[in-house]
C-alpha positions in Angstrom: 48.8 -83.9 22.2 50.3 -82.2 19.0 50.8 -78.7 18.4 49.3 -78.9 15.3 45.9 -79.9 17.0 45.9 -76.9 18.6 47.1 -74.2 16.3 44.5 -75.9 13.7 41.7 -75.5 16.4 42.8 -71.9 17.0 43.2 -70.9 13.6 40.2 -72.6 12.3 37.8 -70.7 15.0 39.4 -67.3 14.3 38.7 -68.1 10.3 35.1 -69.0 11.1 35.0 -65.6 13.0 36.3 -63.6 10.3 34.2 -65.1 7.5 30.8 -65.1 9.1 29.2 -61.7 8.6 26.5 -63.3 6.4 25.4 -65.3 8.9 25.4 -62.5 11.7 23.2 -60.5 9.0 20.7 -63.4 9.1 20.6 -64.1 12.9 20.1 -60.5 13.6 16.6 -60.8 14.1 16.8 -63.4 16.9 19.7 -61.4 19.0 17.5 -59.1 21.0 17.4 -61.9 23.5 21.0 -63.2 23.4 22.8 -64.1 26.4 26.3 -63.0 25.9 28.7 -65.1 28.1 31.8 -64.5 27.4 33.7 -61.1 28.0 34.0 -58.1 25.7 37.2 -55.9 26.2 36.3 -53.7 29.1 38.4 -51.8 32.1 39.7 -54.3 34.4 40.3 -53.6 37.8 43.2 -56.1 37.7 45.0 -54.4 34.9 46.0 -51.0 36.3 43.9 -50.1 39.1 43.3 -47.0 37.3 40.2 -48.0 35.0 42.2 -48.1 31.9 40.6 -50.3 29.3 42.6 -53.7 28.7 43.4 -53.0 25.2 45.5 -49.6 26.5 47.6 -52.1 29.3 50.8 -53.1 28.0 50.5 -56.8 30.1 48.6 -59.8 29.0 45.1 -60.1 31.2 41.9 -61.9 30.3 38.7 -62.0 32.0 36.0 -65.0 32.9 32.6 -63.3 33.9 30.3 -65.3 36.3 28.0 -66.4 33.5 30.6 -68.5 32.0 31.2 -70.4 35.3 27.4 -71.1 35.8 27.1 -72.0 32.1 29.9 -74.5 32.6 28.6 -75.5 35.8 31.8 -74.6 37.5 32.0 -75.5 41.1 35.6 -75.2 41.7 38.2 -72.7 40.5 40.0 -75.1 38.7 36.9 -75.4 36.0 37.1 -71.7 36.2 40.9 -71.1 35.3 41.0 -73.6 32.2 39.2 -70.8 30.1 42.7 -68.8 30.7 45.6 -69.6 28.6 48.7 -70.8 30.4 47.2 -71.4 33.8 47.6 -74.9 35.4 46.4 -76.5 38.8 49.1 -77.9 40.6 48.9 -79.9 43.8 51.9 -78.7 45.8 50.9 -76.1 48.0 47.1 -77.1 47.6 47.4 -80.7 48.8 44.2 -81.2 47.8 42.3 -78.6 49.7 43.3 -75.5 48.8 43.6 -73.7 44.8 47.1 -73.3 43.7 48.4 -72.9 40.4 51.2 -72.1 38.0 51.0 -69.6 35.4 53.3 -69.9 32.6 54.5 -72.6 34.6 55.6 -70.2 37.4 53.8 -69.5 40.9 51.0 -67.1 41.3 49.4 -64.9 43.6 45.3 -64.4 44.6 43.6 -61.3 45.3 40.3 -60.5 46.5 39.0 -57.3 44.9 42.4 -56.2 44.4 43.7 -56.9 48.0 45.9 -60.0 49.0 44.0 -63.2 49.7 46.3 -65.1 51.8 48.9 -67.4 50.9 49.0 -69.0 48.1 50.7 -72.4 49.7 48.7 -73.7 52.1 45.4 -72.1 51.1 41.7 -72.8 50.8 39.0 -73.6 48.2 37.5 -70.6 46.7 33.8 -70.5 46.2 31.6 -68.8 43.7 28.5 -67.2 45.4 29.6 -63.7 45.8 31.9 -63.8 42.8 31.1 -61.5 39.4 34.3 -62.3 37.7 37.6 -63.7 37.6 40.5 -61.6 36.1 43.9 -63.0 35.4 47.1 -60.9 35.0 49.8 -62.4 33.5 53.2 -61.9 34.9 54.9 -59.5 37.9 52.2 -57.4 39.1 54.5 -56.0 42.0 54.3 -52.3 41.4 51.1 -52.1 42.5 50.3 -55.6 43.9 53.6 -56.2 46.2 55.0 -59.6 46.4 56.1 -60.2 42.6 55.0 -64.1 41.9 56.3 -64.4 38.7 53.7 -65.7 37.2 50.9 -63.8 38.0 47.7 -62.9 39.4 44.3 -64.4 39.8 41.7 -61.7 41.4 38.5 -62.5 42.1 36.2 -59.9 42.1 32.9 -60.0 44.2 29.2 -58.6 43.7 28.6 -55.0 45.4 25.6 -54.0 47.1 23.0 -52.7 44.5 20.1 -50.5 44.6 18.0 -52.1 42.3 16.3 -54.8 44.1 17.8 -58.2 42.6 17.8 -61.8 44.4 18.4 -65.3 43.1 18.8 -68.7 44.3 20.4 -71.9 42.9 20.4 -75.6 43.7 22.3 -78.1 42.0 22.3 -81.9 42.5 24.3 -84.2 40.6 26.5 -87.5 40.2 28.6 -88.7 43.3 25.7 -86.9 45.6 26.9 -83.8 44.8 24.7 -81.0 46.0 25.3 -77.0 45.7 22.9 -74.3 46.8 23.6 -70.6 46.4 21.7 -67.9 47.3 22.4 -64.1 46.5 20.0 -61.1 47.7 20.2 -57.1 47.1 18.5 -53.9 47.5 18.2 -50.6 48.9 17.6 -50.3 52.6 17.7 -46.4 52.3 17.9 -44.1 49.5 21.7 -44.1 50.5 22.1 -47.4 52.1 22.3 -50.7 49.9 22.7 -54.2 51.1 24.0 -57.9 49.8 23.8 -61.0 51.1 25.5 -64.2 49.6 25.5 -67.6 50.7 26.4 -71.0 49.4 26.5 -75.0 50.7 28.4 -77.6 48.7 29.0 -81.2 49.5 29.9 -84.1 47.4 31.1 -87.3 48.2 33.9 -87.3 45.7 35.8 -90.0 44.1 37.8 -92.8 46.0 36.3 -91.3 49.2 37.5 -87.9 48.6 34.5 -86.1 49.8 34.2 -82.2 50.1 31.8 -79.7 52.0 32.0 -76.2 52.0 29.9 -73.3 53.9 30.2 -69.6 53.3 28.3 -66.4 53.7 28.9 -62.7 53.3 27.2 -59.9 54.0 27.9 -56.0 52.6 27.0 -52.6 52.4 27.3 -49.7 50.4 26.8 -46.0 52.0 26.4 -43.5 49.2 27.6 -40.9 51.5 27.4 -38.1 49.2 27.4 -37.9 45.3 31.1 -38.2 45.6 31.7 -40.5 48.5 31.0 -44.4 49.3 31.7 -46.3 52.1 31.7 -50.1 52.0 31.6 -52.6 54.4 31.6 -56.8 54.5 31.7 -59.5 56.6 32.7 -63.1 55.6 32.8 -66.5 56.7 34.1 -69.7 55.2 34.2 -73.5 56.5 35.7 -76.5 54.4 35.7 -79.9 55.7 37.8 -82.0 52.7 39.3 -85.5 52.6 42.3 -85.1 50.8 45.2 -87.9 49.0 48.6 -86.6 48.1 49.4 -89.9 46.5 46.9 -90.4 43.9 47.6 -93.7 41.7 51.5 -94.0 42.6 54.0 -94.0 40.0 55.8 -97.6 39.6 59.8 -98.0 38.4 58.7 -97.2 35.1 57.6 -93.6 36.2 54.3 -94.0 34.9 51.1 -94.5 37.4 50.3 -98.0 37.9 47.9 -99.8 36.1 45.3 -100.4 39.0 41.9 -99.4 39.3 41.2 -95.7 40.0 39.3 -96.5 42.7 43.1 -97.7 44.5 43.7 -96.0 47.5 47.2 -95.4 48.8 46.4 -92.7 51.2 45.4 -92.8 55.1 41.5 -93.3 55.7 41.5 -90.5 58.5 43.3 -88.1 56.7 40.8 -84.9 57.1 41.5 -81.0 56.6 39.1 -78.5 58.2 39.3 -74.7 57.8 37.7 -71.7 59.1 38.4 -67.9 57.8 36.6 -65.0 58.9 37.2 -61.9 56.8 36.3 -58.2 57.5 37.2 -55.5 54.6 36.3 -51.9 54.6 36.8 -49.3 52.0 36.2 -45.7 51.2 36.3 -43.7 48.0 35.6 -40.3 47.1 36.4 -37.8 43.8 37.4 -34.8 45.5 37.4 -32.7 42.0 36.8 -34.0 38.5 40.6 -35.4 37.8 41.4 -36.5 41.4 40.0 -40.2 43.2 41.0 -41.6 46.1 40.2 -44.7 48.3 41.1 -46.4 51.1 41.0 -50.1 52.4 41.5 -52.2 55.4 40.9 -56.0 55.6 41.2 -57.9 58.6 41.4 -61.9 58.0 41.8 -64.9 60.3 42.4 -68.5 59.4 42.2 -71.6 61.5 43.1 -74.7 59.7 43.9 -78.4 61.0 44.9 -81.1 58.5 45.8 -84.7 58.5 47.4 -85.5 55.4 50.5 -88.0 53.9 54.0 -86.9 53.5 56.5 -88.7 51.9 56.4 -92.5 50.5 59.5 -95.0 49.1 59.8 -98.3 47.4 62.1 -101.0 49.1 64.3 -103.5 47.5 61.5 -105.8 47.0 59.2 -103.4 44.9 56.8 -102.8 48.2 55.7 -99.3 49.8 57.2 -98.4 52.6 58.3 -95.3 55.1 54.6 -93.1 54.2 54.2 -90.7 56.6 51.2 -88.5 57.9 51.5 -85.0 58.8 49.4 -83.7 61.7 49.8 -79.6 61.4 47.6 -76.4 62.9 47.8 -73.4 61.7 46.5 -70.0 63.4 47.1 -67.3 61.1 45.7 -63.4 61.0 46.5 -61.0 57.9 45.9 -57.5 58.4 46.1 -55.3 55.3 45.5 -51.4 55.0 45.8 -49.5 51.5 45.6 -45.7 50.6 45.6 -44.6 47.2 45.4 -41.7 45.1 44.4 -41.2 41.5 45.0 -38.2 39.4 44.2 -37.4 35.8 46.3 -34.8 33.8 46.2 -32.8 30.6 49.6 -31.3 29.6 50.4 -30.2 26.2 48.1 -32.8 24.9 49.2 -35.7 26.7 46.8 -37.1 29.0 47.5 -39.1 31.9 46.9 -40.8 35.2 49.0 -41.4 37.9 48.5 -43.7 41.0 50.3 -43.1 44.4 49.5 -45.8 47.1 51.1 -46.8 50.6 50.1 -50.2 51.9 50.9 -51.8 55.3 50.6 -55.7 55.9 50.8 -57.3 59.4 51.1 -61.2 58.6 51.1 -63.8 61.6 51.2 -67.6 61.8 51.3 -69.8 64.5 52.1 -73.5 63.4 52.6 -76.7 64.8 53.5 -80.0 62.5 54.0 -83.2 64.3 54.7 -86.5 62.0 54.0 -90.2 62.2 56.1 -92.9 60.2 54.1 -96.1 59.5 55.9 -99.6 59.6 53.6 -101.2 57.7 55.0 -102.3 54.1 52.2 -102.2 51.2 52.0 -103.9 48.0 51.4 -101.3 45.5 49.2 -103.4 43.2 47.1 -103.9 46.4 47.8 -102.0 48.7 45.8 -101.7 52.7 47.0 -98.5 54.1 46.9 -98.2 57.5 43.4 -96.6 59.3 45.4 -94.2 61.2 48.3 -93.2 63.1 46.9 -94.5 66.4 49.2 -95.9 68.6 52.8 -94.4 66.8 54.7 -92.1 68.5 54.8 -88.7 66.8 57.7 -86.6 65.9 57.9 -82.8 66.5 58.8 -81.4 63.2 58.4 -77.7 64.5 56.3 -75.5 66.9 56.8 -71.8 65.5 55.6 -68.4 65.1 56.3 -66.3 61.7 56.1 -62.5 61.6 56.0 -60.7 59.0 55.5 -56.8 59.0 55.9 -54.6 55.7 55.7 -50.9 54.7 55.1 -50.0 51.0 55.3 -47.3 48.9 54.5 -47.3 45.2 54.0 -45.0 42.1 52.8 -46.0 38.4 52.1 -43.6 35.7 50.3 -44.1 32.2 50.6 -41.8 29.4 49.0 -41.1 26.2 50.5 -39.6 23.4 47.7 -38.8 20.9 45.6 -41.7 20.0 48.3 -44.1 18.7 51.0 -44.5 21.6 50.6 -44.9 25.4 53.1 -45.8 27.8 53.0 -46.9 31.6 55.8 -47.2 34.3 56.0 -48.0 37.6 57.9 -48.8 40.8 57.2 -49.8 44.4 59.5 -50.3 47.7 58.7 -52.6 50.2 60.3 -52.5 53.7 60.1 -55.7 55.4 60.4 -57.0 58.9 60.2 -60.5 59.6 61.1 -63.3 62.0 60.6 -67.0 62.3 60.8 -68.4 65.9 60.6 -71.6 67.7 62.1 -75.0 67.4 62.3 -77.2 63.8 64.1 -80.4 63.0 65.7 -78.2 60.2 67.9 -77.5 63.3 68.5 -80.7 64.8 70.2 -80.8 68.4 70.4 -84.2 70.0 68.2 -85.6 66.9 65.2 -83.5 68.1 63.9 -80.4 66.9 66.6 -77.4 67.8 66.1 -73.5 68.0 64.3 -71.6 65.5 65.7 -67.8 65.2 65.4 -65.9 62.1 65.3 -62.0 62.2 65.9 -59.8 59.6 64.9 -57.0 57.6 65.3 -56.1 54.3 64.3 -53.5 51.6 62.8 -54.8 48.2 62.2 -53.4 45.0 60.1 -53.9 42.1 59.2 -52.2 38.7 57.7 -52.5 35.4 57.4 -50.5 32.3 55.8 -50.9 29.1 54.3 -49.3 26.1 51.3 -49.8 23.6 51.3 -48.6 20.0 47.7 -48.5 18.4 47.4 -47.8 14.7 43.9 -48.2 14.7 41.1 -48.4 17.2 40.5 -51.9 17.1 44.3 -53.2 17.2 46.8 -52.8 19.7 50.6 -53.8 19.6 52.4 -53.8 23.7 55.5 -54.8 24.8 56.5 -54.8 28.6 59.0 -55.3 31.1 58.8 -56.2 34.9 60.8 -57.4 37.5 60.6 -57.7 41.4 61.6 -59.5 44.5 59.7 -60.5 47.7 59.7 -62.9 50.8 58.2 -66.1 50.3 56.5 -67.1 53.7 54.7 -70.1 53.8 54.9 -73.1 56.5 55.1 -76.0 54.2 59.5 -75.3 54.8 60.3 -76.4 57.8 62.7 -73.3 57.8 62.1 -70.2 55.7 65.2 -67.7 54.5 65.9 -63.7 54.3 66.9 -64.6 50.9 64.1 -63.2 49.3 62.6 -64.8 45.7 63.3 -62.6 42.5 61.8 -62.8 38.9 61.5 -60.8 35.4 59.5 -61.3 32.4 59.6 -59.6 28.9 56.5 -59.9 26.9 55.3 -59.0 23.7 51.9 -59.2 22.1 48.9 -58.1 19.9 45.3 -56.9 21.2 42.7 -57.1 18.4 39.3 -56.4 18.4 37.8 -58.3 15.4 34.2 -56.8 15.9 33.2 -54.8 19.0 32.4 -58.3 20.5 35.2 -60.9 19.8 38.4 -60.1 21.0 41.9 -62.1 20.2 44.7 -61.8 22.2 48.2 -63.3 21.3 51.2 -63.1 23.7 54.8 -63.8 23.9 56.8 -64.2 26.6 60.2 -64.8 28.3 60.4 -65.2 32.3 63.5 -65.6 34.9 62.9 -66.9 38.5 65.3 -67.6 41.0 65.8 -68.6 44.9 62.6 -70.3 45.1 61.5 -73.0 47.2 61.8 -76.7 45.9 61.5 -79.9 46.7 64.5 -82.2 45.7 63.3 -85.1 47.4 59.4 -86.5 47.3 57.9 -85.5 51.1 61.0 -83.4 51.7 61.9 -80.1 53.0 61.8 -77.7 50.3 64.7 -75.3 49.9 65.3 -71.7 48.1 67.5 -73.2 45.7 65.5 -73.0 42.4 66.2 -71.3 39.5 64.3 -71.7 36.1 63.8 -69.7 33.0 60.7 -70.0 30.8 59.3 -69.0 27.4 56.5 -69.4 25.0 53.3 -67.9 23.6 49.8 -67.9 23.8 46.4 -67.4 22.3 43.1 -66.3 23.9 39.8 -65.9 21.5 36.9 -64.9 23.2 33.3 -63.1 22.5 30.5 -63.3 20.2 31.3 -64.8 16.8 27.6 -63.9 15.6 24.4 -63.3 17.4 23.7 -66.2 19.5 27.1 -68.0 18.9 29.9 -67.1 21.4 33.4 -68.7 21.9 35.5 -69.0 24.5 39.4 -70.2 23.4 42.7 -70.4 24.3 45.8 -72.2 23.6 49.4 -72.0 25.2 52.7 -73.1 24.5 55.4 -73.3 27.5 59.3 -74.2 27.3 60.0 -74.3 31.0 63.7 -75.5 32.1 65.5 -75.8 35.3 68.8 -73.8 35.2 69.8 -75.0 38.8 72.4 -77.4 39.2 71.1 -78.8 42.4 70.8 -82.5 42.6 67.3 -84.2 42.9 66.3 -88.0 43.5 63.4 -90.0 43.5 61.8 -92.7 45.6 65.0 -92.7 47.5 66.8 -95.7 49.1 65.7 -98.3 46.6 67.4 -99.8 43.7 65.0 -98.0 41.5 66.3 -94.4 42.4 67.0 -92.0 40.0 69.4 -89.3 40.9 71.0 -86.7 39.4 71.6 -82.8 38.4 67.9 -80.7 37.8 69.8 -78.9 35.3 68.1 -78.8 31.7 64.8 -80.6 33.0 61.6 -79.5 33.2 60.2 -78.0 36.4 57.2 -80.1 38.2 53.9 -79.8 36.8 54.9 -77.2 34.1 53.0 -78.4 30.8 54.2 -77.8 27.5 50.7 -77.9 25.5 47.4 -77.0 26.7 44.2 -75.4 25.4 40.7 -75.2 25.8 37.7 -74.7 23.5 34.1 -73.6 24.9 31.2 -72.5 22.3 27.5 -71.6 23.0 24.7 -71.0 20.7 21.3 -69.8 21.2 18.8 -71.5 19.9 16.2 -69.2 17.5 12.5 -69.5 16.5 10.8 -72.5 18.3 13.3 -73.3 20.6 14.2 -69.7 21.5 14.8 -69.7 25.4 17.4 -72.8 25.0 21.1 -72.2 25.1 23.5 -75.3 24.2 27.2 -75.4 24.8 29.9 -78.0 24.0 33.7 -78.1 24.5 36.9 -79.5 24.9 39.8 -79.1 27.6 43.3 -80.4 27.0 46.5 -80.3 28.7 49.9 -82.1 27.5 52.4 -84.4 29.8 54.0 -83.2 32.9 56.3 -84.7 35.5 55.2 -84.9 39.4 59.0 -84.2 40.4 62.0 -82.1 39.8 64.3 -85.2 38.2 61.7 -85.8 35.8 61.4 -89.6 37.0 57.3 -89.4 37.0 55.6 -88.5 34.0 52.0 -87.9 34.3 50.2 -88.5 30.8 48.3 -85.8 28.9 44.4 -86.1 28.3 41.4 -84.4 26.5 37.9 -84.4 27.8 34.7 -83.0 26.5 32.0 -81.1 28.1 28.3 -80.2 26.9 25.9 -78.3 28.5 21.9 -77.3 27.6 20.3 -74.2 29.9 16.6 -73.3 29.2 16.2 -69.8 30.3 12.8 -68.1 31.4 12.1 -64.9 32.7 11.9 -65.7 36.5 13.6 -69.0 36.5 16.5 -71.5 34.5 17.0 -75.1 34.1 20.7 -76.2 33.2 22.1 -79.8 32.5 25.9 -79.9 32.2 27.5 -83.1 31.6 31.1 -83.4 32.4 33.9 -85.8 30.7 31.1 -87.0 28.4 33.3 -90.0 27.0 34.3 -91.0 30.7 37.8 -91.2 29.9 40.4 -92.0 32.9 42.8 -89.6 33.2 45.3 -87.9 35.8 44.3 -84.0 36.4 47.3 -83.4 38.7 50.8 -84.5 39.5 51.3 -85.5 42.7 54.2 -86.3 44.9 54.5 -89.5 43.9 52.1 -90.4 40.9 49.3 -88.8 39.4 45.6 -87.9 40.6 42.7 -89.3 38.8 40.4 -86.6 37.4 36.4 -87.3 37.6 34.7 -89.3 35.5 31.6 -88.7 33.7 29.8 -86.5 35.9 26.3 -85.0 35.5 24.7 -82.0 37.1 21.4 -80.7 37.0 20.6 -77.0 38.1 17.8 -75.2 38.9 17.6 -71.2 39.5 15.2 -69.0 40.2 15.4 -65.2 39.9 13.6 -63.4 42.3 
């Protein structure tokens, strides 16, 4: 994959956009019923929490509306974030059942309606039945969101109850026994009370036996207490059943995935993940005066997770696979978050401002047990016959622990506009953290078995950001910003945790250009530093907080309507990420093919130097009016599966297409993904590459009530 290819694609799309006024005038007569599926530059809640337009925010933020998700036939979040530059899925922390990404090569954080959505590591696969749009804020957003994950934030904004009766139900069926049913119903109960109910059931046989099943439902209420007061309440349930594969196609001694059939399976057949989530959210908002608004949010979230998945694997001297492990883990977790915020708007001597002041309390509890089984079998890597299960083997207790974290946070952010051309923003946050990790763990061996784990500490962490925007015209914005922060990394992947906080900082500069009112261009350059994060130095080993990484690069995002009826969503990202830690790492330990050495100067695992996507839709005119056709490509450069850069996963380019027939009360859509049935690896795993889906055909019927 060459930089020239992506640069040419982006330049061609931009040139076409700028040279299309004649086409626009010819098509204007057909535009009245045009369905716009790409985002215009509107206020994004993730940008500032103050309703500020994204062009006035000194940071990079992109929005993918649910219309794009539906038009592309996306059933998983991986397919959605492809529409945003610099966002790549990773297997570590998700392990085949949970969404996890790197943004600009760095770890990120999930929000749901602006509130933390549980851990990124050992998370869950998100559904879209109640989602209105997906917003991606790049870089640390710690001043208002806490936990300053250096890559940025993926925020799922959900649908709210409406006083206008609306409803829909959709049925999708397709390849490999894929079925998805979604329902959405909203309307008034009384003149001041509205309800919304959504639900989804999704199932698929998947490829290579990796079946998936998700069932979710949500009910929300909106009570307009008065003209300036609102109360919302929402209850959600979620159930997940996945078969998972942590190996994919194993890499050979040359570092490339073995040349075996995509159906080859190295994972234990009884691998399985089940997860139940229950979530309740209560929100209150009011505008006591014209220039003051307040809001309060409380969320309680419980998760019961049980999984069986494989851990490490090695080659022996004869080149056969050995020392495969299977982990049995059970996590019972709960998360409570309370937020109280106020926004005050001012105008002093012609300088308008918005000040956000907030308080947040978060209480997290993890009750986690892990046992591990080591399989005695030796497998032929070209024709593996993995053991059916761990039955008959003796488990080794890895840990039995309870993790508790309580934090209290104060934060402030101020935005000021000096005339029409200059905007500045600054923010700061203080987190007071009380933390404990107690129990037994093999991180502290005593007589060859798990020993006491007794970590207690308190800490005070500061995070901040500052930025400025210069707007010489109403359609053009130049911005720059700096952000930095620290947070305590809480997860159950490591056998022990540390009081040493992970830290990060970012410098960013960019331009936002409204080429037309409905076509937007974002270009950003950045430099990010990340320190003291958890990194796996031996495949399948215990992650340690010794990571140090620098990253720099640039991104291009182009979104909107080129001319009436024709819309595009295109992006490209270049990333130069480097490990600056001098730790020693190894791969395939204990074999004649072992590679061991310092990771200094190497690429971080899963970092992608070149990536991009292009998606275009056209509403057919004349006799074909009502039909929308869409097509696009997704491209990703090569990456490494390990920190020593021994396992190299090749890049790929795949094409997708769609056609939709719109009618007032129903829609019929056909999506074809991976049109050419290309063999490719979607993600690096711990020991190789995970095969991507072959050609997939989905047919969707949607009825509008």
